[in-house]
PDBQT receptor file of N, H, CA, C and O in Angstrom, charges set to zero:
ATOM      1  N   MET A   1      86.040  49.931  50.435  1.00  0.00    +0.000 N 
ATOM      2  CA  MET A   1      85.545  48.561  49.628  1.00  0.00    +0.000 C 
ATOM      3  C   MET A   1      86.413  47.490  49.757  1.00  0.00    +0.000 C 
ATOM      4  O   MET A   1      87.541  47.558  49.269  1.00  0.00    +0.000 OA
ATOM      5  N   ARG A   2      85.886  46.144  50.577  1.00  0.00    +0.000 N 
ATOM      6  H   ARG A   2      84.969  46.089  50.973  1.00  0.00    +0.000 HD
ATOM      7  CA  ARG A   2      86.849  45.090  50.674  1.00  0.00    +0.000 C 
ATOM      8  C   ARG A   2      86.918  44.128  49.195  1.00  0.00    +0.000 C 
ATOM      9  O   ARG A   2      86.099  44.089  48.277  1.00  0.00    +0.000 OA
ATOM     10  N   ARG A   3      88.209  43.393  49.356  1.00  0.00    +0.000 N 
ATOM     11  H   ARG A   3      88.875  43.424  50.102  1.00  0.00    +0.000 HD
ATOM     12  CA  ARG A   3      88.915  42.715  48.377  1.00  0.00    +0.000 C 
ATOM     13  C   ARG A   3      87.447  41.808  47.220  1.00  0.00    +0.000 C 
ATOM     14  O   ARG A   3      87.173  42.024  46.040  1.00  0.00    +0.000 OA
ATOM     15  N   ARG A   4      86.866  40.901  48.128  1.00  0.00    +0.000 N 
ATOM     16  H   ARG A   4      87.089  40.725  49.087  1.00  0.00    +0.000 HD
ATOM     17  CA  ARG A   4      85.946  40.108  47.701  1.00  0.00    +0.000 C 
ATOM     18  C   ARG A   4      84.781  41.276  47.010  1.00  0.00    +0.000 C 
ATOM     19  O   ARG A   4      84.537  41.178  45.807  1.00  0.00    +0.000 OA
ATOM     20  N   ASP A   5      84.416  41.856  47.449  1.00  0.00    +0.000 N 
ATOM     21  H   ASP A   5      84.614  41.937  48.426  1.00  0.00    +0.000 HD
ATOM     22  CA  ASP A   5      83.617  43.117  46.523  1.00  0.00    +0.000 C 
ATOM     23  C   ASP A   5      83.905  43.673  45.562  1.00  0.00    +0.000 C 
ATOM     24  O   ASP A   5      83.040  43.980  44.742  1.00  0.00    +0.000 OA
ATOM     25  N   LEU A   6      84.917  43.899  45.422  1.00  0.00    +0.000 N 
ATOM     26  H   LEU A   6      85.620  43.649  46.088  1.00  0.00    +0.000 HD
ATOM     27  CA  LEU A   6      85.495  44.048  43.935  1.00  0.00    +0.000 C 
ATOM     28  C   LEU A   6      85.461  42.958  43.067  1.00  0.00    +0.000 C 
ATOM     29  O   LEU A   6      84.788  42.924  42.037  1.00  0.00    +0.000 OA
ATOM     30  N   ILE A   7      86.120  42.143  43.441  1.00  0.00    +0.000 N 
ATOM     31  H   ILE A   7      86.667  42.170  44.278  1.00  0.00    +0.000 HD
ATOM     32  CA  ILE A   7      85.827  40.872  42.705  1.00  0.00    +0.000 C 
ATOM     33  C   ILE A   7      84.643  40.397  42.370  1.00  0.00    +0.000 C 
ATOM     34  O   ILE A   7      84.463  39.589  41.460  1.00  0.00    +0.000 OA
ATOM     35  N   LYS A   8      83.558  40.989  43.263  1.00  0.00    +0.000 N 
ATOM     36  H   LYS A   8      83.703  41.645  44.003  1.00  0.00    +0.000 HD
ATOM     37  CA  LYS A   8      82.015  40.195  42.833  1.00  0.00    +0.000 C 
ATOM     38  C   LYS A   8      81.785  41.221  41.821  1.00  0.00    +0.000 C 
ATOM     39  O   LYS A   8      81.640  40.865  40.651  1.00  0.00    +0.000 OA
ATOM     40  N   VAL A   9      81.734  42.516  42.157  1.00  0.00    +0.000 N 
ATOM     41  H   VAL A   9      81.853  42.804  43.107  1.00  0.00    +0.000 HD
ATOM     42  CA  VAL A   9      81.701  43.257  40.786  1.00  0.00    +0.000 C 
ATOM     43  C   VAL A   9      82.234  43.476  39.944  1.00  0.00    +0.000 C 
ATOM     44  O   VAL A   9      81.354  43.626  39.097  1.00  0.00    +0.000 OA
ATOM     45  N   THR A  10      83.141  43.625  39.489  1.00  0.00    +0.000 N 
ATOM     46  H   THR A  10      83.856  43.503  40.177  1.00  0.00    +0.000 HD
ATOM     47  CA  THR A  10      84.160  42.901  38.347  1.00  0.00    +0.000 C 
ATOM     48  C   THR A  10      83.631  41.675  37.615  1.00  0.00    +0.000 C 
ATOM     49  O   THR A  10      83.481  41.792  36.398  1.00  0.00    +0.000 OA
ATOM     50  N   GLY A  11      83.409  40.827  38.038  1.00  0.00    +0.000 N 
ATOM     51  H   GLY A  11      83.530  40.732  39.027  1.00  0.00    +0.000 HD
ATOM     52  CA  GLY A  11      83.131  39.509  37.601  1.00  0.00    +0.000 C 
ATOM     53  C   GLY A  11      81.857  39.760  36.831  1.00  0.00    +0.000 C 
ATOM     54  O   GLY A  11      81.547  39.362  35.708  1.00  0.00    +0.000 OA
ATOM     55  N   LEU A  12      81.154  40.549  37.727  1.00  0.00    +0.000 N 
ATOM     56  H   LEU A  12      81.406  40.873  38.639  1.00  0.00    +0.000 HD
ATOM     57  CA  LEU A  12      79.285  40.503  37.192  1.00  0.00    +0.000 C 
ATOM     58  C   LEU A  12      79.491  41.684  36.005  1.00  0.00    +0.000 C 
ATOM     59  O   LEU A  12      78.745  41.384  35.073  1.00  0.00    +0.000 OA
ATOM     60  N   ALA A  13      80.001  42.531  35.801  1.00  0.00    +0.000 N 
ATOM     61  H   ALA A  13      80.607  42.775  36.558  1.00  0.00    +0.000 HD
ATOM     62  CA  ALA A  13      80.394  43.855  35.272  1.00  0.00    +0.000 C 
ATOM     63  C   ALA A  13      81.079  43.013  33.737  1.00  0.00    +0.000 C 
ATOM     64  O   ALA A  13      80.751  43.410  32.618  1.00  0.00    +0.000 OA
ATOM     65  N   ALA A  14      81.804  42.129  33.892  1.00  0.00    +0.000 N 
ATOM     66  H   ALA A  14      82.071  41.807  34.800  1.00  0.00    +0.000 HD
ATOM     67  CA  ALA A  14      82.318  41.164  32.787  1.00  0.00    +0.000 C 
ATOM     68  C   ALA A  14      81.414  40.369  32.041  1.00  0.00    +0.000 C 
ATOM     69  O   ALA A  14      81.371  40.202  30.822  1.00  0.00    +0.000 OA
ATOM     70  N   ALA A  15      80.543  39.799  33.129  1.00  0.00    +0.000 N 
ATOM     71  H   ALA A  15      80.578  39.934  34.119  1.00  0.00    +0.000 HD
ATOM     72  CA  ALA A  15      79.222  38.792  32.476  1.00  0.00    +0.000 C 
ATOM     73  C   ALA A  15      78.244  39.028  32.163  1.00  0.00    +0.000 C 
ATOM     74  O   ALA A  15      77.479  38.218  31.639  1.00  0.00    +0.000 OA
ATOM     75  N   TRP A  16      77.917  40.571  32.468  1.00  0.00    +0.000 N 
ATOM     76  H   TRP A  16      78.539  41.229  32.893  1.00  0.00    +0.000 HD
ATOM     77  CA  TRP A  16      76.639  41.014  32.061  1.00  0.00    +0.000 C 
ATOM     78  C   TRP A  16      76.507  41.199  30.345  1.00  0.00    +0.000 C 
ATOM     79  O   TRP A  16      75.422  40.975  29.807  1.00  0.00    +0.000 OA
ATOM     80  N   PRO A  17      77.472  41.544  29.694  1.00  0.00    +0.000 N 
ATOM     81  CA  PRO A  17      77.243  41.679  28.251  1.00  0.00    +0.000 C 
ATOM     82  C   PRO A  17      77.244  40.339  27.432  1.00  0.00    +0.000 C 
ATOM     83  O   PRO A  17      76.759  40.257  26.304  1.00  0.00    +0.000 OA
ATOM     84  N   LEU A  18      77.722  39.494  27.976  1.00  0.00    +0.000 N 
ATOM     85  H   LEU A  18      78.116  39.561  28.893  1.00  0.00    +0.000 HD
ATOM     86  CA  LEU A  18      77.668  38.166  27.275  1.00  0.00    +0.000 C 
ATOM     87  C   LEU A  18      75.964  37.739  27.462  1.00  0.00    +0.000 C 
ATOM     88  O   LEU A  18      75.311  37.409  26.473  1.00  0.00    +0.000 OA
ATOM     89  N   ALA A  19      75.319  37.795  28.910  1.00  0.00    +0.000 N 
ATOM     90  H   ALA A  19      75.850  38.064  29.714  1.00  0.00    +0.000 HD
ATOM     91  CA  ALA A  19      74.167  37.305  29.057  1.00  0.00    +0.000 C 
ATOM     92  C   ALA A  19      73.115  38.508  28.181  1.00  0.00    +0.000 C 
ATOM     93  O   ALA A  19      72.093  37.956  27.772  1.00  0.00    +0.000 OA
ATOM     94  N   ALA A  20      73.173  39.704  27.905  1.00  0.00    +0.000 N 
ATOM     95  H   ALA A  20      74.003  40.152  28.237  1.00  0.00    +0.000 HD
ATOM     96  CA  ALA A  20      72.635  40.683  26.975  1.00  0.00    +0.000 C 
ATOM     97  C   ALA A  20      72.754  40.253  25.681  1.00  0.00    +0.000 C 
ATOM     98  O   ALA A  20      71.924  40.781  24.942  1.00  0.00    +0.000 OA
ATOM     99  N   ARG A  21      73.533  39.439  25.120  1.00  0.00    +0.000 N 
ATOM    100  H   ARG A  21      74.207  39.010  25.721  1.00  0.00    +0.000 HD
ATOM    101  CA  ARG A  21      73.845  39.295  23.537  1.00  0.00    +0.000 C 
ATOM    102  C   ARG A  21      73.033  37.852  23.175  1.00  0.00    +0.000 C 
ATOM    103  O   ARG A  21      72.427  37.701  22.115  1.00  0.00    +0.000 OA
ATOM    104  N   ALA A  22      73.105  37.008  24.038  1.00  0.00    +0.000 N 
ATOM    105  H   ALA A  22      73.597  37.132  24.899  1.00  0.00    +0.000 HD
ATOM    106  CA  ALA A  22      72.327  35.736  24.404  1.00  0.00    +0.000 C 
ATOM    107  C   ALA A  22      71.112  35.738  23.997  1.00  0.00    +0.000 C 
ATOM    108  O   ALA A  22      70.542  34.744  23.546  1.00  0.00    +0.000 OA
ATOM    109  N   GLN A  23      70.600  36.887  24.126  1.00  0.00    +0.000 N 
ATOM    110  H   GLN A  23      71.063  37.695  24.492  1.00  0.00    +0.000 HD
ATOM    111  CA  GLN A  23      69.042  36.604  23.795  1.00  0.00    +0.000 C 
ATOM    112  C   GLN A  23      68.610  37.140  22.521  1.00  0.00    +0.000 C 
ATOM    113  O   GLN A  23      67.408  36.967  22.316  1.00  0.00    +0.000 OA
ATOM    114  N   GLN A  24      69.242  37.737  21.608  1.00  0.00    +0.000 N 
ATOM    115  H   GLN A  24      70.218  37.878  21.774  1.00  0.00    +0.000 HD
ATOM    116  CA  GLN A  24      69.234  38.566  20.529  1.00  0.00    +0.000 C 
ATOM    117  C   GLN A  24      68.568  37.089  19.328  1.00  0.00    +0.000 C 
ATOM    118  O   GLN A  24      69.037  35.952  19.392  1.00  0.00    +0.000 OA
ATOM    119  N   ALA A  25      67.723  37.397  18.590  1.00  0.00    +0.000 N 
ATOM    120  H   ALA A  25      67.342  38.320  18.538  1.00  0.00    +0.000 HD
ATOM    121  CA  ALA A  25      66.906  36.578  17.832  1.00  0.00    +0.000 C 
ATOM    122  C   ALA A  25      67.758  36.667  16.481  1.00  0.00    +0.000 C 
ATOM    123  O   ALA A  25      68.284  37.717  16.111  1.00  0.00    +0.000 OA
ATOM    124  N   PRO A  26      67.859  35.155  15.608  1.00  0.00    +0.000 N 
ATOM    125  CA  PRO A  26      68.348  35.486  14.490  1.00  0.00    +0.000 C 
ATOM    126  C   PRO A  26      67.821  36.544  13.288  1.00  0.00    +0.000 C 
ATOM    127  O   PRO A  26      66.644  36.872  13.141  1.00  0.00    +0.000 OA
ATOM    128  N   ALA A  27      68.742  36.920  12.614  1.00  0.00    +0.000 N 
ATOM    129  H   ALA A  27      69.698  36.653  12.734  1.00  0.00    +0.000 HD
ATOM    130  CA  ALA A  27      68.261  37.919  11.292  1.00  0.00    +0.000 C 
ATOM    131  C   ALA A  27      67.578  36.987  10.469  1.00  0.00    +0.000 C 
ATOM    132  O   ALA A  27      68.046  35.870  10.246  1.00  0.00    +0.000 OA
ATOM    133  N   VAL A  28      66.239  37.474   9.894  1.00  0.00    +0.000 N 
ATOM    134  H   VAL A  28      65.858  38.381  10.075  1.00  0.00    +0.000 HD
ATOM    135  CA  VAL A  28      65.548  36.524   8.934  1.00  0.00    +0.000 C 
ATOM    136  C   VAL A  28      65.987  37.961   7.655  1.00  0.00    +0.000 C 
ATOM    137  O   VAL A  28      66.001  39.192   7.670  1.00  0.00    +0.000 OA
ATOM    138  N   PRO A  29      66.337  36.674   6.516  1.00  0.00    +0.000 N 
ATOM    139  CA  PRO A  29      66.722  37.573   5.426  1.00  0.00    +0.000 C 
ATOM    140  C   PRO A  29      65.877  37.899   4.461  1.00  0.00    +0.000 C 
ATOM    141  O   PRO A  29      65.019  37.110   4.063  1.00  0.00    +0.000 OA
ATOM    142  N   VAL A  30      66.009  38.923   4.054  1.00  0.00    +0.000 N 
ATOM    143  H   VAL A  30      66.706  39.563   4.376  1.00  0.00    +0.000 HD
ATOM    144  CA  VAL A  30      64.818  39.422   2.987  1.00  0.00    +0.000 C 
ATOM    145  C   VAL A  30      65.566  39.773   1.838  1.00  0.00    +0.000 C 
ATOM    146  O   VAL A  30      66.671  40.249   1.580  1.00  0.00    +0.000 OA
ATOM    147  N   ILE A  31      64.313  39.263   1.096  1.00  0.00    +0.000 N 
ATOM    148  H   ILE A  31      63.415  38.876   1.306  1.00  0.00    +0.000 HD
ATOM    149  CA  ILE A  31      64.736  39.380  -0.812  1.00  0.00    +0.000 C 
ATOM    150  C   ILE A  31      63.845  40.150  -1.354  1.00  0.00    +0.000 C 
ATOM    151  O   ILE A  31      62.648  40.250  -1.086  1.00  0.00    +0.000 OA
ATOM    152  N   GLY A  32      64.655  40.844  -2.346  1.00  0.00    +0.000 N 
ATOM    153  H   GLY A  32      65.628  40.762  -2.563  1.00  0.00    +0.000 HD
ATOM    154  CA  GLY A  32      63.687  42.021  -2.926  1.00  0.00    +0.000 C 
ATOM    155  C   GLY A  32      63.871  41.526  -4.548  1.00  0.00    +0.000 C 
ATOM    156  O   GLY A  32      64.856  40.853  -4.849  1.00  0.00    +0.000 OA
ATOM    157  N   LEU A  33      63.132  41.802  -5.295  1.00  0.00    +0.000 N 
ATOM    158  H   LEU A  33      62.332  42.350  -5.051  1.00  0.00    +0.000 HD
ATOM    159  CA  LEU A  33      63.129  41.229  -7.059  1.00  0.00    +0.000 C 
ATOM    160  C   LEU A  33      62.587  42.716  -7.980  1.00  0.00    +0.000 C 
ATOM    161  O   LEU A  33      61.650  43.459  -7.689  1.00  0.00    +0.000 OA
ATOM    162  N   LEU A  34      63.097  42.767  -8.608  1.00  0.00    +0.000 N 
ATOM    163  H   LEU A  34      63.858  42.163  -8.844  1.00  0.00    +0.000 HD
ATOM    164  CA  LEU A  34      63.086  43.920  -9.169  1.00  0.00    +0.000 C 
ATOM    165  C   LEU A  34      63.187  43.630 -10.714  1.00  0.00    +0.000 C 
ATOM    166  O   LEU A  34      64.277  43.358 -11.218  1.00  0.00    +0.000 OA
ATOM    167  N   LEU A  35      61.859  43.704 -11.566  1.00  0.00    +0.000 N 
ATOM    168  H   LEU A  35      60.973  43.926 -11.157  1.00  0.00    +0.000 HD
ATOM    169  CA  LEU A  35      61.723  43.273 -12.924  1.00  0.00    +0.000 C 
ATOM    170  C   LEU A  35      61.309  44.487 -13.673  1.00  0.00    +0.000 C 
ATOM    171  O   LEU A  35      60.510  45.321 -13.249  1.00  0.00    +0.000 OA
ATOM    172  N   PRO A  36      61.963  44.522 -14.909  1.00  0.00    +0.000 N 
ATOM    173  CA  PRO A  36      61.336  46.066 -15.796  1.00  0.00    +0.000 C 
ATOM    174  C   PRO A  36      59.839  45.359 -16.546  1.00  0.00    +0.000 C 
ATOM    175  O   PRO A  36      59.587  45.541 -17.738  1.00  0.00    +0.000 OA
ATOM    176  N   LEU A  37      58.881  44.492 -15.562  1.00  0.00    +0.000 N 
ATOM    177  H   LEU A  37      59.086  44.345 -14.594  1.00  0.00    +0.000 HD
ATOM    178  CA  LEU A  37      58.037  44.426 -16.640  1.00  0.00    +0.000 C 
ATOM    179  C   LEU A  37      56.819  44.760 -15.043  1.00  0.00    +0.000 C 
ATOM    180  O   LEU A  37      57.060  45.046 -13.870  1.00  0.00    +0.000 OA
ATOM    181  N   SER A  38      55.685  44.559 -15.731  1.00  0.00    +0.000 N 
ATOM    182  H   SER A  38      55.489  44.327 -16.683  1.00  0.00    +0.000 HD
ATOM    183  CA  SER A  38      54.500  45.342 -15.027  1.00  0.00    +0.000 C 
ATOM    184  C   SER A  38      54.101  43.552 -14.219  1.00  0.00    +0.000 C 
ATOM    185  O   SER A  38      54.479  42.486 -14.705  1.00  0.00    +0.000 OA
ATOM    186  N   LEU A  39      53.222  43.719 -12.853  1.00  0.00    +0.000 N 
ATOM    187  H   LEU A  39      52.915  44.585 -12.459  1.00  0.00    +0.000 HD
ATOM    188  CA  LEU A  39      53.421  42.684 -12.562  1.00  0.00    +0.000 C 
ATOM    189  C   LEU A  39      52.227  41.534 -12.762  1.00  0.00    +0.000 C 
ATOM    190  O   LEU A  39      52.081  40.563 -12.020  1.00  0.00    +0.000 OA
ATOM    191  N   SER A  40      51.583  41.782 -13.672  1.00  0.00    +0.000 N 
ATOM    192  H   SER A  40      51.702  42.571 -14.276  1.00  0.00    +0.000 HD
ATOM    193  CA  SER A  40      50.648  41.389 -14.153  1.00  0.00    +0.000 C 
ATOM    194  C   SER A  40      51.371  40.292 -15.478  1.00  0.00    +0.000 C 
ATOM    195  O   SER A  40      51.117  39.103 -15.672  1.00  0.00    +0.000 OA
ATOM    196  N   ALA A  41      52.231  41.108 -16.167  1.00  0.00    +0.000 N 
ATOM    197  H   ALA A  41      52.437  42.074 -16.010  1.00  0.00    +0.000 HD
ATOM    198  CA  ALA A  41      53.602  40.399 -17.232  1.00  0.00    +0.000 C 
ATOM    199  C   ALA A  41      54.738  39.893 -16.395  1.00  0.00    +0.000 C 
ATOM    200  O   ALA A  41      55.701  39.651 -17.122  1.00  0.00    +0.000 OA
ATOM    201  N   ALA A  42      54.930  39.693 -15.372  1.00  0.00    +0.000 N 
ATOM    202  H   ALA A  42      54.147  39.890 -14.781  1.00  0.00    +0.000 HD
ATOM    203  CA  ALA A  42      55.997  39.312 -14.861  1.00  0.00    +0.000 C 
ATOM    204  C   ALA A  42      55.482  38.078 -13.751  1.00  0.00    +0.000 C 
ATOM    205  O   ALA A  42      56.304  37.567 -12.991  1.00  0.00    +0.000 OA
ATOM    206  N   ALA A  43      54.348  37.754 -13.751  1.00  0.00    +0.000 N 
ATOM    207  H   ALA A  43      53.680  38.169 -14.368  1.00  0.00    +0.000 HD
ATOM    208  CA  ALA A  43      53.610  36.374 -12.812  1.00  0.00    +0.000 C 
ATOM    209  C   ALA A  43      54.079  35.577 -12.899  1.00  0.00    +0.000 C 
ATOM    210  O   ALA A  43      54.253  34.886 -11.895  1.00  0.00    +0.000 OA
ATOM    211  N   ARG A  44      54.647  35.113 -14.332  1.00  0.00    +0.000 N 
ATOM    212  H   ARG A  44      54.506  35.674 -15.148  1.00  0.00    +0.000 HD
ATOM    213  CA  ARG A  44      55.204  33.915 -14.785  1.00  0.00    +0.000 C 
ATOM    214  C   ARG A  44      56.567  33.663 -13.980  1.00  0.00    +0.000 C 
ATOM    215  O   ARG A  44      56.952  32.610 -13.471  1.00  0.00    +0.000 OA
ATOM    216  N   ASN A  45      57.206  34.946 -14.004  1.00  0.00    +0.000 N 
ATOM    217  H   ASN A  45      56.893  35.801 -14.417  1.00  0.00    +0.000 HD
ATOM    218  CA  ASN A  45      58.625  34.806 -13.583  1.00  0.00    +0.000 C 
ATOM    219  C   ASN A  45      58.568  34.780 -12.167  1.00  0.00    +0.000 C 
ATOM    220  O   ASN A  45      59.255  33.891 -11.664  1.00  0.00    +0.000 OA
ATOM    221  N   ILE A  46      57.912  35.538 -11.351  1.00  0.00    +0.000 N 
ATOM    222  H   ILE A  46      57.354  36.260 -11.760  1.00  0.00    +0.000 HD
ATOM    223  CA  ILE A  46      57.710  35.313 -10.081  1.00  0.00    +0.000 C 
ATOM    224  C   ILE A  46      57.467  34.264  -9.563  1.00  0.00    +0.000 C 
ATOM    225  O   ILE A  46      58.202  33.828  -8.677  1.00  0.00    +0.000 OA
ATOM    226  N   GLU A  47      56.335  33.578 -10.003  1.00  0.00    +0.000 N 
ATOM    227  H   GLU A  47      55.737  33.932 -10.722  1.00  0.00    +0.000 HD
ATOM    228  CA  GLU A  47      55.917  32.072  -9.642  1.00  0.00    +0.000 C 
ATOM    229  C   GLU A  47      57.542  31.296  -9.974  1.00  0.00    +0.000 C 
ATOM    230  O   GLU A  47      57.964  30.398  -9.244  1.00  0.00    +0.000 OA
ATOM    231  N   ALA A  48      57.929  31.554 -10.572  1.00  0.00    +0.000 N 
ATOM    232  H   ALA A  48      57.586  32.283 -11.164  1.00  0.00    +0.000 HD
ATOM    233  CA  ALA A  48      59.037  30.721 -10.947  1.00  0.00    +0.000 C 
ATOM    234  C   ALA A  48      60.167  30.957  -9.961  1.00  0.00    +0.000 C 
ATOM    235  O   ALA A  48      60.993  30.113  -9.614  1.00  0.00    +0.000 OA
ATOM    236  N   PHE A  49      60.102  32.076  -9.604  1.00  0.00    +0.000 N 
ATOM    237  H   PHE A  49      59.431  32.762  -9.887  1.00  0.00    +0.000 HD
ATOM    238  CA  PHE A  49      61.591  32.597  -8.405  1.00  0.00    +0.000 C 
ATOM    239  C   PHE A  49      60.899  31.798  -7.149  1.00  0.00    +0.000 C 
ATOM    240  O   PHE A  49      61.488  30.886  -6.569  1.00  0.00    +0.000 OA
ATOM    241  N   ARG A  50      59.723  32.196  -6.834  1.00  0.00    +0.000 N 
ATOM    242  H   ARG A  50      59.245  32.937  -7.306  1.00  0.00    +0.000 HD
ATOM    243  CA  ARG A  50      59.105  31.318  -5.487  1.00  0.00    +0.000 C 
ATOM    244  C   ARG A  50      59.453  30.041  -5.608  1.00  0.00    +0.000 C 
ATOM    245  O   ARG A  50      60.037  29.513  -4.662  1.00  0.00    +0.000 OA
ATOM    246  N   SER A  51      59.202  29.388  -6.639  1.00  0.00    +0.000 N 
ATOM    247  H   SER A  51      58.726  29.817  -7.407  1.00  0.00    +0.000 HD
ATOM    248  CA  SER A  51      59.329  28.104  -6.737  1.00  0.00    +0.000 C 
ATOM    249  C   SER A  51      60.753  27.488  -6.246  1.00  0.00    +0.000 C 
ATOM    250  O   SER A  51      60.962  26.591  -5.430  1.00  0.00    +0.000 OA
ATOM    251  N   GLY A  52      61.566  28.185  -6.932  1.00  0.00    +0.000 N 
ATOM    252  H   GLY A  52      61.396  28.914  -7.595  1.00  0.00    +0.000 HD
ATOM    253  CA  GLY A  52      63.063  27.856  -6.274  1.00  0.00    +0.000 C 
ATOM    254  C   GLY A  52      63.603  28.164  -5.592  1.00  0.00    +0.000 C 
ATOM    255  O   GLY A  52      64.816  27.965  -5.533  1.00  0.00    +0.000 OA
ATOM    256  N   LEU A  53      62.693  29.010  -4.482  1.00  0.00    +0.000 N 
ATOM    257  H   LEU A  53      61.707  29.172  -4.530  1.00  0.00    +0.000 HD
ATOM    258  CA  LEU A  53      63.300  29.087  -3.544  1.00  0.00    +0.000 C 
ATOM    259  C   LEU A  53      62.518  28.206  -2.343  1.00  0.00    +0.000 C 
ATOM    260  O   LEU A  53      62.948  27.978  -1.212  1.00  0.00    +0.000 OA
ATOM    261  N   HIS A  54      61.576  27.894  -2.775  1.00  0.00    +0.000 N 
ATOM    262  H   HIS A  54      61.227  28.079  -3.693  1.00  0.00    +0.000 HD
ATOM    263  CA  HIS A  54      60.840  26.458  -2.159  1.00  0.00    +0.000 C 
ATOM    264  C   HIS A  54      61.614  25.538  -2.109  1.00  0.00    +0.000 C 
ATOM    265  O   HIS A  54      61.985  24.965  -1.085  1.00  0.00    +0.000 OA
ATOM    266  N   ASP A  55      62.006  25.255  -3.470  1.00  0.00    +0.000 N 
ATOM    267  H   ASP A  55      61.704  25.720  -4.303  1.00  0.00    +0.000 HD
ATOM    268  CA  ASP A  55      62.992  23.944  -3.172  1.00  0.00    +0.000 C 
ATOM    269  C   ASP A  55      64.479  23.838  -2.815  1.00  0.00    +0.000 C 
ATOM    270  O   ASP A  55      65.218  22.861  -2.692  1.00  0.00    +0.000 OA
ATOM    271  N   LEU A  56      64.668  25.083  -2.694  1.00  0.00    +0.000 N 
ATOM    272  H   LEU A  56      64.067  25.876  -2.794  1.00  0.00    +0.000 HD
ATOM    273  CA  LEU A  56      66.262  25.445  -1.913  1.00  0.00    +0.000 C 
ATOM    274  C   LEU A  56      65.707  25.369  -0.340  1.00  0.00    +0.000 C 
ATOM    275  O   LEU A  56      66.656  25.081   0.390  1.00  0.00    +0.000 OA
ATOM    276  N   GLY A  57      64.523  25.529   0.376  1.00  0.00    +0.000 N 
ATOM    277  H   GLY A  57      63.752  25.763  -0.217  1.00  0.00    +0.000 HD
ATOM    278  CA  GLY A  57      64.384  25.132   1.481  1.00  0.00    +0.000 C 
ATOM    279  C   GLY A  57      63.482  26.661   2.221  1.00  0.00    +0.000 C 
ATOM    280  O   GLY A  57      62.945  26.456   3.310  1.00  0.00    +0.000 OA
ATOM    281  N   TYR A  58      63.373  27.883   1.706  1.00  0.00    +0.000 N 
ATOM    282  H   TYR A  58      63.809  28.050   0.822  1.00  0.00    +0.000 HD
ATOM    283  CA  TYR A  58      63.268  28.845   1.808  1.00  0.00    +0.000 C 
ATOM    284  C   TYR A  58      61.553  29.299   1.799  1.00  0.00    +0.000 C 
ATOM    285  O   TYR A  58      60.969  29.125   0.729  1.00  0.00    +0.000 OA
ATOM    286  N   PHE A  59      60.837  29.815   2.851  1.00  0.00    +0.000 N 
ATOM    287  H   PHE A  59      61.311  29.956   3.720  1.00  0.00    +0.000 HD
ATOM    288  CA  PHE A  59      59.454  29.422   3.019  1.00  0.00    +0.000 C 
ATOM    289  C   PHE A  59      59.307  30.989   3.527  1.00  0.00    +0.000 C 
ATOM    290  O   PHE A  59      59.932  31.467   4.474  1.00  0.00    +0.000 OA
ATOM    291  N   GLU A  60      58.315  31.715   2.670  1.00  0.00    +0.000 N 
ATOM    292  H   GLU A  60      57.807  31.327   1.901  1.00  0.00    +0.000 HD
ATOM    293  CA  GLU A  60      57.716  33.254   2.946  1.00  0.00    +0.000 C 
ATOM    294  C   GLU A  60      57.030  33.053   4.661  1.00  0.00    +0.000 C 
ATOM    295  O   GLU A  60      56.295  32.109   4.952  1.00  0.00    +0.000 OA
ATOM    296  N   GLY A  61      57.375  33.944   5.477  1.00  0.00    +0.000 N 
ATOM    297  H   GLY A  61      57.972  34.711   5.241  1.00  0.00    +0.000 HD
ATOM    298  CA  GLY A  61      57.010  34.017   6.510  1.00  0.00    +0.000 C 
ATOM    299  C   GLY A  61      57.616  33.113   7.881  1.00  0.00    +0.000 C 
ATOM    300  O   GLY A  61      57.540  33.362   9.084  1.00  0.00    +0.000 OA
ATOM    301  N   ARG A  62      58.183  32.076   7.215  1.00  0.00    +0.000 N 
ATOM    302  H   ARG A  62      58.245  31.873   6.237  1.00  0.00    +0.000 HD
ATOM    303  CA  ARG A  62      59.110  31.213   7.938  1.00  0.00    +0.000 C 
ATOM    304  C   ARG A  62      60.424  31.644   8.400  1.00  0.00    +0.000 C 
ATOM    305  O   ARG A  62      60.838  31.974   9.512  1.00  0.00    +0.000 OA
ATOM    306  N   ASN A  63      61.020  31.544   7.141  1.00  0.00    +0.000 N 
ATOM    307  H   ASN A  63      60.683  31.276   6.238  1.00  0.00    +0.000 HD
ATOM    308  CA  ASN A  63      62.757  31.771   7.164  1.00  0.00    +0.000 C 
ATOM    309  C   ASN A  63      63.164  32.726   6.246  1.00  0.00    +0.000 C 
ATOM    310  O   ASN A  63      64.341  32.826   5.899  1.00  0.00    +0.000 OA
ATOM    311  N   LEU A  64      62.133  33.551   5.760  1.00  0.00    +0.000 N 
ATOM    312  H   LEU A  64      61.177  33.470   6.042  1.00  0.00    +0.000 HD
ATOM    313  CA  LEU A  64      62.765  34.356   4.604  1.00  0.00    +0.000 C 
ATOM    314  C   LEU A  64      61.570  35.693   4.807  1.00  0.00    +0.000 C 
ATOM    315  O   LEU A  64      61.620  36.682   4.076  1.00  0.00    +0.000 OA
TER     316      LEU A  64
């Protein structure tokens, strides 16, 4: 193997992992809410929680 071929192969091998990592999508946060109430009894609390998230710039299906 010639020296130039070895340098090419080494350079490509070093650059390949960087190109593969560049294509990853950002992770979307997932939030869970645990309440000791039934869904109908906790509806007001859940709506207030969602409203607070909206005020902070978080929207379901978009960035949350």
